[in-house]
C-alpha positions in Angstrom: 0.0 0.0 0.0 1.4 3.3 -1.0 0.8 6.3 1.3 0.5 9.7 -0.4 1.8 12.8 1.3 -1.7 14.2 1.7 -2.8 11.0 3.4 0.1 11.0 5.7 -0.4 14.6 6.6 -4.1 14.2 7.2 -3.4 11.1 9.4 -0.9 13.1 11.5 -3.3 16.1 11.7 -6.1 13.9 13.0 -3.8 12.3 15.5 -2.6 15.7 16.7 -6.2 16.9 17.0 -7.1 13.8 19.0 -4.2 14.4 21.4 -5.2 18.1 21.8 -8.8 17.1 22.5 -7.7 14.7 25.2 -5.5 17.4 26.8 -8.5 19.8 26.8 -10.8 17.2 28.3 -8.6 16.6 31.3 -9.0 20.1 32.9 -12.8 19.8 32.6 -12.7 16.4 34.2 -10.6 17.8 37.1 -13.0 20.8 37.4 -16.0 18.5 37.6 -14.5 16.1 40.1 -13.6 19.2 42.2 -17.2 20.4 41.9 -18.5 17.0 43.2 -15.9 17.2 46.1 -17.1 20.7 47.0 -20.7 19.5 46.9 -20.0 16.6 49.2 -17.9 18.7 51.6 -20.6 21.5 51.7 -23.2 18.9 52.6 -21.0 17.4 55.3 -20.3 20.8 56.8 -23.8 22.2 56.3 -22.4 25.0 54.1 -25.7 26.3 52.6 -24.0 29.2 50.8 -21.7 26.9 48.8 -24.5 24.5 48.0 -26.6 27.4 46.6 -23.6 28.7 44.6 -22.8 25.4 42.9 -26.3 24.1 42.1 -28.6 25.3 39.3 -32.1 26.7 40.0 -33.7 23.5 38.7 -31.5 21.2 40.8 -33.1 17.9 41.9 -31.7 15.4 44.4 -32.8 11.8 44.9 -31.9 10.3 48.3 -30.8 6.8 48.9 -34.3 6.0 50.1 -35.9 7.4 46.9 -37.1 10.8 48.1 -37.0 13.5 45.5 -36.1 17.0 46.7 -35.9 20.2 44.7 -33.3 22.7 45.3 -35.2 24.8 47.9 -36.0 21.7 50.0 -32.4 20.6 49.8 -31.1 24.0 50.8 -33.5 24.2 53.7 -32.1 21.0 55.1 -28.7 22.7 55.2 -29.9 25.9 56.8 -27.7 27.4 59.5 -30.2 26.6 62.2 -30.2 22.9 61.1 -26.4 22.6 61.4 -25.1 19.6 63.3 -21.8 17.7 63.3 -21.5 16.1 59.9 -19.6 13.0 58.9 -16.1 13.1 57.3 -16.5 12.4 53.6 -14.1 11.2 51.0 -14.8 11.2 47.2 -13.1 8.6 45.2 -13.5 6.4 42.1 -14.7 9.4 39.9 -15.8 8.8 36.4 -16.6 11.8 34.1 -18.4 11.7 30.8 -18.6 15.0 28.8 -21.5 15.5 26.4 -21.0 19.1 25.1 -22.2 21.5 27.8 -23.5 18.6 30.0 -21.5 16.2 32.1 -22.3 13.0 33.9 -20.2 12.3 36.9 -20.2 9.2 39.2 -18.2 8.7 42.3 -18.0 6.7 45.5 -18.7 8.8 48.7 -17.2 7.2 51.8 -18.4 8.5 55.1 -17.1 8.2 58.6 -19.3 9.2 61.6 -18.1 9.3 65.2 -21.0 8.4 67.5 -20.7 7.8 71.2 -16.9 7.3 70.9 -17.4 4.7 68.2 -16.7 5.2 64.5 -19.2 4.0 61.9 -18.5 4.0 58.2 -20.7 3.7 55.2 -20.5 4.4 51.5 -22.8 5.6 48.7 -22.5 5.6 45.0 -23.5 9.0 43.6 -24.5 10.1 40.2 -24.4 13.7 39.2 -25.4 15.8 36.2 -23.7 19.1 35.6 -24.3 21.8 33.0 -21.9 24.5 31.8 -23.8 27.7 32.3 -22.4 31.3 32.2 -18.7 30.0 32.1 -19.1 27.7 35.1 -20.2 24.2 35.9 -23.4 23.8 38.0 -24.9 20.7 39.4 -28.5 20.1 38.1 -29.0 16.7 39.8 -27.6 14.2 42.2 -28.8 10.7 43.0 -27.4 8.5 45.8 -27.5 4.7 46.1 -26.3 3.0 49.2 -23.5 0.5 48.9 -24.0 -2.6 51.1 -21.1 -3.3 53.5 -19.2 -6.5 52.8 -20.5 -9.6 54.6 -18.3 -10.6 57.5 
């Protein structure tokens, strides 16, 4: 098979564009994972102002028990007068899929709660949808599913 100069150049150009596209996707992935981390930390620390700043007006949250809460109900749960000690939270195993100005993010949320001098741990799998609006990513939904602890 004989390669022409134009074929060789177009192949190199497509490869270069693919590499550039991959480089450009990485900052968005990191930004979206950071958004999820901010959200989890804000919930844990009852930081209502941050939750309001990083969620869209039409935000919807589905709890691990299937309750559906709009943004205002979610924010009222984290009101300053509701504040109580929250669990430590760690976000890991993130997966980001970009679809234009929309992103799907999934992650494992691991919690540690200290109750009566005993530590209790549990984990959730979380799925988020974010939209790029006015030069920033905002969460438009979150859904949480409990992860069963391993059997002893």
